[in-house]
PQR file with spaces between the fields and no chain letter, atoms N, CA, C, O and H, PARSE charges and radii, in Angstrom:
ATOM       1  N    MET     1     109.897   64.960  -18.845 -0.4000 1.5000
ATOM       2  CA   MET     1     108.633   65.334  -19.414 -0.0000 2.0000
ATOM       3  C    MET     1     108.486   66.854  -19.329  0.5500 1.7000
ATOM       4  O    MET     1     108.805   67.463  -18.307 -0.5500 1.4000
ATOM       5  N    ARG     2     108.011   67.442  -20.392 -0.4000 1.5000
ATOM       6  CA   ARG     2     107.786   68.885  -20.465 -0.0000 2.0000
ATOM       7  C    ARG     2     106.374   69.192  -19.965  0.5500 1.7000
ATOM       8  O    ARG     2     105.416   68.517  -20.342 -0.5500 1.4000
ATOM       9  H    ARG     2     107.752   66.948  -21.221  0.4000 1.0000
ATOM      10  N    VAL     3     106.251   70.208  -19.121 -0.4000 1.5000
ATOM      11  CA   VAL     3     104.947   70.595  -18.589 -0.0000 2.0000
ATOM      12  C    VAL     3     104.768   72.105  -18.681  0.5500 1.7000
ATOM      13  O    VAL     3     105.734   72.853  -18.829 -0.5500 1.4000
ATOM      14  H    VAL     3     107.029   70.757  -18.815  0.4000 1.0000
ATOM      15  N    GLY     4     103.523   72.533  -18.591 -0.4000 1.5000
ATOM      16  CA   GLY     4     103.198   73.945  -18.545 -0.0000 2.0000
ATOM      17  C    GLY     4     102.481   74.251  -17.246  0.5500 1.7000
ATOM      18  O    GLY     4     101.843   73.380  -16.656 -0.5500 1.4000
ATOM      19  H    GLY     4     102.738   71.926  -18.471  0.4000 1.0000
ATOM      20  N    LEU     5     102.589   75.491  -16.808 -0.4000 1.5000
ATOM      21  CA   LEU     5     101.984   75.938  -15.552 -0.0000 2.0000
ATOM      22  C    LEU     5     101.077   77.127  -15.847  0.5500 1.7000
ATOM      23  O    LEU     5     101.488   78.094  -16.489 -0.5500 1.4000
ATOM      24  H    LEU     5     103.108   76.199  -17.287  0.4000 1.0000
ATOM      25  N    ILE     6      99.853   77.041  -15.376 -0.4000 1.5000
ATOM      26  CA   ILE     6      98.912   78.157  -15.521 -0.0000 2.0000
ATOM      27  C    ILE     6      98.854   78.880  -14.186  0.5500 1.7000
ATOM      28  O    ILE     6      98.438   78.319  -13.173 -0.5500 1.4000
ATOM      29  H    ILE     6      99.520   76.255  -14.855  0.4000 1.0000
ATOM      30  N    GLY     7      99.277   80.130  -14.206 -0.4000 1.5000
ATOM      31  CA   GLY     7      99.272   80.957  -13.007 -0.0000 2.0000
ATOM      32  C    GLY     7     100.636   80.968  -12.337  0.5500 1.7000
ATOM      33  O    GLY     7     101.240   79.918  -12.120 -0.5500 1.4000
ATOM      34  H    GLY     7      99.615   80.586  -15.030  0.4000 1.0000
ATOM      35  N    TYR     8     101.115   82.157  -12.012 -0.4000 1.5000
ATOM      36  CA   TYR     8     102.406   82.284  -11.348 -0.0000 2.0000
ATOM      37  C    TYR     8     102.284   83.218  -10.154  0.5500 1.7000
ATOM      38  O    TYR     8     103.144   84.063   -9.906 -0.5500 1.4000
ATOM      39  H    TYR     8     100.624   83.010  -12.188  0.4000 1.0000
ATOM      40  N    GLY     9     101.196   83.042   -9.428 -0.4000 1.5000
ATOM      41  CA   GLY     9     101.007   83.786   -8.190 -0.0000 2.0000
ATOM      42  C    GLY     9     101.723   83.087   -7.052  0.5500 1.7000
ATOM      43  O    GLY     9     102.694   82.366   -7.279 -0.5500 1.4000
ATOM      44  H    GLY     9     100.497   82.355   -9.630  0.4000 1.0000
ATOM      45  N    LEU    10     101.264   83.286   -5.855 -0.4000 1.5000
ATOM      46  CA   LEU    10     101.909   82.723   -4.672 -0.0000 2.0000
ATOM      47  C    LEU    10     102.041   81.196   -4.771  0.5500 1.7000
ATOM      48  O    LEU    10     103.130   80.657   -4.572 -0.5500 1.4000
ATOM      49  H    LEU    10     100.475   83.872   -5.670  0.4000 1.0000
ATOM      50  N    ALA    11     100.959   80.512   -5.072 -0.4000 1.5000
ATOM      51  CA   ALA    11     100.999   79.048   -5.135 -0.0000 2.0000
ATOM      52  C    ALA    11     101.838   78.556   -6.310  0.5500 1.7000
ATOM      53  O    ALA    11     102.620   77.617   -6.160 -0.5500 1.4000
ATOM      54  H    ALA    11     100.074   80.950   -5.233  0.4000 1.0000
ATOM      55  N    GLY    12     101.688   79.175   -7.468 -0.4000 1.5000
ATOM      56  CA   GLY    12     102.456   78.751   -8.632 -0.0000 2.0000
ATOM      57  C    GLY    12     103.946   78.934   -8.454  0.5500 1.7000
ATOM      58  O    GLY    12     104.739   78.071   -8.833 -0.5500 1.4000
ATOM      59  H    GLY    12     101.053   79.937   -7.590  0.4000 1.0000
ATOM      60  N    ARG    13     104.324   80.058   -7.877 -0.4000 1.5000
ATOM      61  CA   ARG    13     105.748   80.377   -7.739 -0.0000 2.0000
ATOM      62  C    ARG    13     106.412   79.635   -6.586  0.5500 1.7000
ATOM      63  O    ARG    13     107.541   79.163   -6.722 -0.5500 1.4000
ATOM      64  H    ARG    13     103.680   80.759   -7.569  0.4000 1.0000
ATOM      65  N    THR    14     105.722   79.527   -5.452 -0.4000 1.5000
ATOM      66  CA   THR    14     106.376   78.962   -4.269 -0.0000 2.0000
ATOM      67  C    THR    14     106.076   77.486   -4.026  0.5500 1.7000
ATOM      68  O    THR    14     106.782   76.826   -3.264 -0.5500 1.4000
ATOM      69  H    THR    14     104.805   79.910   -5.342  0.4000 1.0000
ATOM      70  N    PHE    15     105.034   76.966   -4.670 -0.4000 1.5000
ATOM      71  CA   PHE    15     104.676   75.572   -4.428 -0.0000 2.0000
ATOM      72  C    PHE    15     104.716   74.735   -5.706  0.5500 1.7000
ATOM      73  O    PHE    15     105.481   73.774   -5.790 -0.5500 1.4000
ATOM      74  H    PHE    15     104.460   77.502   -5.289  0.4000 1.0000
ATOM      75  N    HIS    16     103.893   75.093   -6.712 -0.4000 1.5000
ATOM      76  CA   HIS    16     103.756   74.245   -7.895 -0.0000 2.0000
ATOM      77  C    HIS    16     105.027   74.159   -8.740  0.5500 1.7000
ATOM      78  O    HIS    16     105.454   73.058   -9.088 -0.5500 1.4000
ATOM      79  H    HIS    16     103.271   75.874   -6.644  0.4000 1.0000
ATOM      80  N    ALA    17     105.633   75.283   -9.072 -0.4000 1.5000
ATOM      81  CA   ALA    17     106.846   75.250   -9.905 -0.0000 2.0000
ATOM      82  C    ALA    17     107.983   74.483   -9.225  0.5500 1.7000
ATOM      83  O    ALA    17     108.595   73.631   -9.869 -0.5500 1.4000
ATOM      84  H    ALA    17     105.287   76.177   -8.789  0.4000 1.0000
ATOM      85  N    PRO    18     108.290   74.751   -7.953 -0.5600 1.5000
ATOM      86  CA   PRO    18     109.354   73.977   -7.306  0.2800 2.0000
ATOM      87  C    PRO    18     109.031   72.484   -7.194  0.5500 1.7000
ATOM      88  O    PRO    18     109.922   71.646   -7.331 -0.5500 1.4000
ATOM      89  N    LEU    19     107.772   72.155   -6.948 -0.4000 1.5000
ATOM      90  CA   LEU    19     107.372   70.752   -6.852 -0.0000 2.0000
ATOM      91  C    LEU    19     107.555   70.043   -8.194  0.5500 1.7000
ATOM      92  O    LEU    19     108.034   68.910   -8.246 -0.5500 1.4000
ATOM      93  H    LEU    19     107.049   72.837   -6.837  0.4000 1.0000
ATOM      94  N    LEU    20     107.174   70.712   -9.266 -0.4000 1.5000
ATOM      95  CA   LEU    20     107.363   70.122  -10.597 -0.0000 2.0000
ATOM      96  C    LEU    20     108.840   69.886  -10.881  0.5500 1.7000
ATOM      97  O    LEU    20     109.217   68.818  -11.364 -0.5500 1.4000
ATOM      98  H    LEU    20     106.784   71.632   -9.224  0.4000 1.0000
ATOM      99  N    GLN    21     109.667   70.864  -10.588 -0.4000 1.5000
ATOM     100  CA   GLN    21     111.110   70.724  -10.797 -0.0000 2.0000
ATOM     101  C    GLN    21     111.682   69.590   -9.952  0.5500 1.7000
ATOM     102  O    GLN    21     112.454   68.772  -10.452 -0.5500 1.4000
ATOM     103  H    GLN    21     109.361   71.731  -10.195  0.4000 1.0000
ATOM     104  N    ALA    22     111.314   69.538   -8.694 -0.4000 1.5000
ATOM     105  CA   ALA    22     111.833   68.508   -7.790 -0.0000 2.0000
ATOM     106  C    ALA    22     111.400   67.109   -8.219  0.5500 1.7000
ATOM     107  O    ALA    22     112.058   66.119   -7.898 -0.5500 1.4000
ATOM     108  H    ALA    22     110.687   70.203   -8.287  0.4000 1.0000
ATOM     109  N    SER    23     110.288   67.039   -8.945 -0.4000 1.5000
ATOM     110  CA   SER    23     109.784   65.748   -9.418 -0.0000 2.0000
ATOM     111  C    SER    23     110.392   65.345  -10.759  0.5500 1.7000
ATOM     112  O    SER    23     110.063   64.288  -11.297 -0.5500 1.4000
ATOM     113  H    SER    23     109.754   67.843   -9.205  0.4000 1.0000
ATOM     114  N    GLY    24     111.276   66.182  -11.300 -0.4000 1.5000
ATOM     115  CA   GLY    24     111.962   65.849  -12.531 -0.0000 2.0000
ATOM     116  C    GLY    24     111.315   66.356  -13.805  0.5500 1.7000
ATOM     117  O    GLY    24     111.734   65.982  -14.901 -0.5500 1.4000
ATOM     118  H    GLY    24     111.543   67.041  -10.864  0.4000 1.0000
ATOM     119  N    PHE    25     110.306   67.196  -13.684 -0.4000 1.5000
ATOM     120  CA   PHE    25     109.659   67.757  -14.860 -0.0000 2.0000
ATOM     121  C    PHE    25     110.421   68.980  -15.353  0.5500 1.7000
ATOM     122  O    PHE    25     111.056   69.682  -14.565 -0.5500 1.4000
ATOM     123  H    PHE    25     109.965   67.500  -12.795  0.4000 1.0000
ATOM     124  N    PHE    26     110.357   69.237  -16.667 -0.4000 1.5000
ATOM     125  CA   PHE    26     110.935   70.447  -17.257 -0.0000 2.0000
ATOM     126  C    PHE    26     109.801   71.436  -17.460  0.5500 1.7000
ATOM     127  O    PHE    26     108.871   71.163  -18.219 -0.5500 1.4000
ATOM     128  H    PHE    26     109.842   68.668  -17.307  0.4000 1.0000
ATOM     129  N    LEU    27     109.863   72.572  -16.799 -0.4000 1.5000
ATOM     130  CA   LEU    27     108.832   73.598  -16.916 -0.0000 2.0000
ATOM     131  C    LEU    27     109.049   74.335  -18.236  0.5500 1.7000
ATOM     132  O    LEU    27     109.874   75.245  -18.326 -0.5500 1.4000
ATOM     133  H    LEU    27     110.619   72.794  -16.182  0.4000 1.0000
ATOM     134  N    ALA    28     108.301   73.932  -19.247 -0.4000 1.5000
ATOM     135  CA   ALA    28     108.502   74.437  -20.600 -0.0000 2.0000
ATOM     136  C    ALA    28     107.758   75.737  -20.869  0.5500 1.7000
ATOM     137  O    ALA    28     108.193   76.536  -21.698 -0.5500 1.4000
ATOM     138  H    ALA    28     107.631   73.193  -19.174  0.4000 1.0000
ATOM     139  N    ALA    29     106.636   75.963  -20.178 -0.4000 1.5000
ATOM     140  CA   ALA    29     105.841   77.166  -20.429 -0.0000 2.0000
ATOM     141  C    ALA    29     105.100   77.567  -19.165  0.5500 1.7000
ATOM     142  O    ALA    29     104.697   76.728  -18.359 -0.5500 1.4000
ATOM     143  H    ALA    29     106.282   75.315  -19.504  0.4000 1.0000
ATOM     144  N    ILE    30     104.935   78.878  -19.014 -0.4000 1.5000
ATOM     145  CA   ILE    30     104.196   79.436  -17.884 -0.0000 2.0000
ATOM     146  C    ILE    30     103.250   80.495  -18.428  0.5500 1.7000
ATOM     147  O    ILE    30     103.659   81.376  -19.184 -0.5500 1.4000
ATOM     148  H    ILE    30     105.262   79.560  -19.668  0.4000 1.0000
ATOM     149  N    ALA    31     101.987   80.404  -18.040 -0.4000 1.5000
ATOM     150  CA   ALA    31     100.991   81.383  -18.458 -0.0000 2.0000
ATOM     151  C    ALA    31     100.522   82.187  -17.255  0.5500 1.7000
ATOM     152  O    ALA    31     100.181   81.627  -16.213 -0.5500 1.4000
ATOM     153  H    ALA    31     101.655   79.688  -17.426  0.4000 1.0000
ATOM     154  N    SER    32     100.508   83.516  -17.413 -0.4000 1.5000
ATOM     155  CA   SER    32     100.010   84.398  -16.363 -0.0000 2.0000
ATOM     156  C    SER    32      99.480   85.672  -17.004  0.5500 1.7000
ATOM     157  O    SER    32     100.104   86.216  -17.914 -0.5500 1.4000
ATOM     158  H    SER    32     100.784   83.971  -18.259  0.4000 1.0000
ATOM     159  N    ARG    33      98.342   86.147  -16.539 -0.4000 1.5000
ATOM     160  CA   ARG    33      97.785   87.393  -17.077 -0.0000 2.0000
ATOM     161  C    ARG    33      98.557   88.613  -16.597  0.5500 1.7000
ATOM     162  O    ARG    33      98.574   89.641  -17.274 -0.5500 1.4000
ATOM     163  H    ARG    33      97.834   85.704  -15.800  0.4000 1.0000
ATOM     164  N    SER    34      99.189   88.511  -15.447 -0.4000 1.5000
ATOM     165  CA   SER    34      99.894   89.641  -14.845 -0.0000 2.0000
ATOM     166  C    SER    34     101.261   89.862  -15.499  0.5500 1.7000
ATOM     167  O    SER    34     102.077   88.942  -15.570 -0.5500 1.4000
ATOM     168  H    SER    34      99.175   87.675  -14.897  0.4000 1.0000
ATOM     169  N    LEU    35     101.501   91.067  -15.968 -0.4000 1.5000
ATOM     170  CA   LEU    35     102.785   91.408  -16.570 -0.0000 2.0000
ATOM     171  C    LEU    35     103.922   91.255  -15.557  0.5500 1.7000
ATOM     172  O    LEU    35     104.993   90.756  -15.902 -0.5500 1.4000
ATOM     173  H    LEU    35     100.839   91.814  -15.910  0.4000 1.0000
ATOM     174  N    ASP    36     103.698   91.676  -14.327 -0.4000 1.5000
ATOM     175  CA   ASP    36     104.723   91.539  -13.284 -0.0000 2.0000
ATOM     176  C    ASP    36     105.057   90.075  -13.020  0.5500 1.7000
ATOM     177  O    ASP    36     106.225   89.720  -12.864 -0.5500 1.4000
ATOM     178  H    ASP    36     102.827   92.082  -14.048  0.4000 1.0000
ATOM     179  N    LYS    37     104.047   89.239  -12.972 -0.4000 1.5000
ATOM     180  CA   LYS    37     104.273   87.819  -12.703 -0.0000 2.0000
ATOM     181  C    LYS    37     104.910   87.125  -13.900  0.5500 1.7000
ATOM     182  O    LYS    37     105.683   86.184  -13.723 -0.5500 1.4000
ATOM     183  H    LYS    37     103.098   89.528  -13.100  0.4000 1.0000
ATOM     184  N    ARG    38     104.602   87.569  -15.107 -0.4000 1.5000
ATOM     185  CA   ARG    38     105.300   87.029  -16.284 -0.0000 2.0000
ATOM     186  C    ARG    38     106.774   87.388  -16.215  0.5500 1.7000
ATOM     187  O    ARG    38     107.624   86.577  -16.583 -0.5500 1.4000
ATOM     188  H    ARG    38     103.973   88.333  -15.250  0.4000 1.0000
ATOM     189  N    GLY    39     107.089   88.593  -15.749 -0.4000 1.5000
ATOM     190  CA   GLY    39     108.489   88.992  -15.584 -0.0000 2.0000
ATOM     191  C    GLY    39     109.205   88.136  -14.553  0.5500 1.7000
ATOM     192  O    GLY    39     110.349   87.730  -14.757 -0.5500 1.4000
ATOM     193  H    GLY    39     106.398   89.251  -15.450  0.4000 1.0000
ATOM     194  N    ALA    40     108.528   87.862  -13.444 -0.4000 1.5000
ATOM     195  CA   ALA    40     109.111   87.012  -12.404 -0.0000 2.0000
ATOM     196  C    ALA    40     109.308   85.596  -12.917  0.5500 1.7000
ATOM     197  O    ALA    40     110.320   84.961  -12.619 -0.5500 1.4000
ATOM     198  H    ALA    40     107.599   88.192  -13.278  0.4000 1.0000
ATOM     199  N    ALA    41     108.350   85.099  -13.687 -0.4000 1.5000
ATOM     200  CA   ALA    41     108.466   83.753  -14.252 -0.0000 2.0000
ATOM     201  C    ALA    41     109.661   83.675  -15.200  0.5500 1.7000
ATOM     202  O    ALA    41     110.394   82.686  -15.204 -0.5500 1.4000
ATOM     203  H    ALA    41     107.529   85.615  -13.930  0.4000 1.0000
ATOM     204  N    HIS    42     109.849   84.706  -15.990 -0.4000 1.5000
ATOM     205  CA   HIS    42     110.994   84.725  -16.911 -0.0000 2.0000
ATOM     206  C    HIS    42     112.317   84.760  -16.146  0.5500 1.7000
ATOM     207  O    HIS    42     113.280   84.099  -16.533 -0.5500 1.4000
ATOM     208  H    HIS    42     109.254   85.510  -15.987  0.4000 1.0000
ATOM     209  N    THR    43     112.358   85.518  -15.085 -0.4000 1.5000
ATOM     210  CA   THR    43     113.565   85.574  -14.252 -0.0000 2.0000
ATOM     211  C    THR    43     113.864   84.219  -13.622  0.5500 1.7000
ATOM     212  O    THR    43     115.009   83.768  -13.610 -0.5500 1.4000
ATOM     213  H    THR    43     111.575   86.055  -14.771  0.4000 1.0000
ATOM     214  N    ASP    44     112.825   83.574  -13.098 -0.4000 1.5000
ATOM     215  CA   ASP    44     112.991   82.294  -12.417 -0.0000 2.0000
ATOM     216  C    ASP    44     113.225   81.126  -13.378  0.5500 1.7000
ATOM     217  O    ASP    44     113.939   80.180  -13.048 -0.5500 1.4000
ATOM     218  H    ASP    44     111.894   83.940  -13.107  0.4000 1.0000
ATOM     219  N    PHE    45     112.620   81.197  -14.568 -0.4000 1.5000
ATOM     220  CA   PHE    45     112.696   80.107  -15.550 -0.0000 2.0000
ATOM     221  C    PHE    45     112.995   80.681  -16.934  0.5500 1.7000
ATOM     222  O    PHE    45     112.108   80.736  -17.786 -0.5500 1.4000
ATOM     223  H    PHE    45     112.040   81.967  -14.836  0.4000 1.0000
ATOM     224  N    PRO    46     114.237   81.109  -17.163 -0.5600 1.5000
ATOM     225  CA   PRO    46     114.567   81.772  -18.422  0.2800 2.0000
ATOM     226  C    PRO    46     114.413   80.889  -19.666  0.5500 1.7000
ATOM     227  O    PRO    46     114.309   81.416  -20.773 -0.5500 1.4000
ATOM     228  N    LEU    47     114.397   79.587  -19.514 -0.4000 1.5000
ATOM     229  CA   LEU    47     114.234   78.693  -20.665 -0.0000 2.0000
ATOM     230  C    LEU    47     112.765   78.425  -20.996  0.5500 1.7000
ATOM     231  O    LEU    47     112.464   77.877  -22.056 -0.5500 1.4000
ATOM     232  H    LEU    47     114.482   79.159  -18.614  0.4000 1.0000
ATOM     233  N    ALA    48     111.856   78.800  -20.106 -0.4000 1.5000
ATOM     234  CA   ALA    48     110.420   78.569  -20.322 -0.0000 2.0000
ATOM     235  C    ALA    48     109.847   79.621  -21.259  0.5500 1.7000
ATOM     236  O    ALA    48     110.295   80.768  -21.277 -0.5500 1.4000
ATOM     237  H    ALA    48     112.102   79.245  -19.244  0.4000 1.0000
ATOM     238  N    THR    49     108.866   79.221  -22.025 -0.4000 1.5000
ATOM     239  CA   THR    49     108.093   80.144  -22.840 -0.0000 2.0000
ATOM     240  C    THR    49     107.081   80.809  -21.908  0.5500 1.7000
ATOM     241  O    THR    49     106.349   80.126  -21.191 -0.5500 1.4000
ATOM     242  H    THR    49     108.502   78.290  -22.011  0.4000 1.0000
ATOM     243  N    ILE    50     107.043   82.140  -21.920 -0.4000 1.5000
ATOM     244  CA   ILE    50     106.134   82.875  -21.036 -0.0000 2.0000
ATOM     245  C    ILE    50     104.970   83.380  -21.869  0.5500 1.7000
ATOM     246  O    ILE    50     105.157   84.060  -22.879 -0.5500 1.4000
ATOM     247  H    ILE    50     107.638   82.695  -22.502  0.4000 1.0000
ATOM     248  N    LEU    51     103.775   83.041  -21.433 -0.4000 1.5000
ATOM     249  CA   LEU    51     102.556   83.364  -22.176 -0.0000 2.0000
ATOM     250  C    LEU    51     101.606   84.209  -21.338  0.5500 1.7000
ATOM     251  O    LEU    51     101.688   84.225  -20.110 -0.5500 1.4000
ATOM     252  H    LEU    51     103.624   82.489  -20.613  0.4000 1.0000
ATOM     253  N    ALA    52     100.698   84.914  -22.021 -0.4000 1.5000
ATOM     254  CA   ALA    52      99.792   85.830  -21.327 -0.0000 2.0000
ATOM     255  C    ALA    52      98.470   85.175  -20.938  0.5500 1.7000
ATOM     256  O    ALA    52      97.789   85.669  -20.040 -0.5500 1.4000
ATOM     257  H    ALA    52     100.630   84.902  -23.019  0.4000 1.0000
ATOM     258  N    THR    53      98.089   84.074  -21.592 -0.4000 1.5000
ATOM     259  CA   THR    53      96.797   83.462  -21.294 -0.0000 2.0000
ATOM     260  C    THR    53      96.909   81.934  -21.284  0.5500 1.7000
ATOM     261  O    THR    53      97.806   81.347  -21.889 -0.5500 1.4000
ATOM     262  H    THR    53      98.643   83.672  -22.322  0.4000 1.0000
ATOM     263  N    ALA    54      95.984   81.330  -20.589 -0.4000 1.5000
ATOM     264  CA   ALA    54      95.912   79.866  -20.562 -0.0000 2.0000
ATOM     265  C    ALA    54      95.612   79.313  -21.948  0.5500 1.7000
ATOM     266  O    ALA    54      96.073   78.227  -22.299 -0.5500 1.4000
ATOM     267  H    ALA    54      95.255   81.807  -20.097  0.4000 1.0000
ATOM     268  N    GLU    55      94.846   80.054  -22.732 -0.4000 1.5000
ATOM     269  CA   GLU    55      94.512   79.613  -24.089 -0.0000 2.0000
ATOM     270  C    GLU    55      95.769   79.484  -24.950  0.5500 1.7000
ATOM     271  O    GLU    55      95.868   78.574  -25.774 -0.5500 1.4000
ATOM     272  H    GLU    55      94.472   80.936  -22.447  0.4000 1.0000
ATOM     273  N    GLU    56      96.723   80.386  -24.761 -0.4000 1.5000
ATOM     274  CA   GLU    56      97.977   80.314  -25.508 -0.0000 2.0000
ATOM     275  C    GLU    56      98.756   79.054  -25.141  0.5500 1.7000
ATOM     276  O    GLU    56      99.428   78.457  -25.983 -0.5500 1.4000
ATOM     277  H    GLU    56      96.643   81.125  -24.092  0.4000 1.0000
ATOM     278  N    LEU    57      98.658   78.668  -23.899 -0.4000 1.5000
ATOM     279  CA   LEU    57      99.370   77.485  -23.439 -0.0000 2.0000
ATOM     280  C    LEU    57      98.821   76.253  -24.120  0.5500 1.7000
ATOM     281  O    LEU    57      99.293   75.145  -23.865 -0.5500 1.4000
ATOM     282  H    LEU    57      98.112   79.152  -23.216  0.4000 1.0000
């Protein structure tokens, strides 16, 4: 199942994203307002679509 994640701060990066992956979900998109966190999300999940707002997701 494809899922999206809103927010890639401490909880999103260290808890939610790994939990989703471990549960068998494909992280298809990540939304974060922070340019730095969008960069980190792209590094960690190069196949995911990286978005700037939750509305885009």
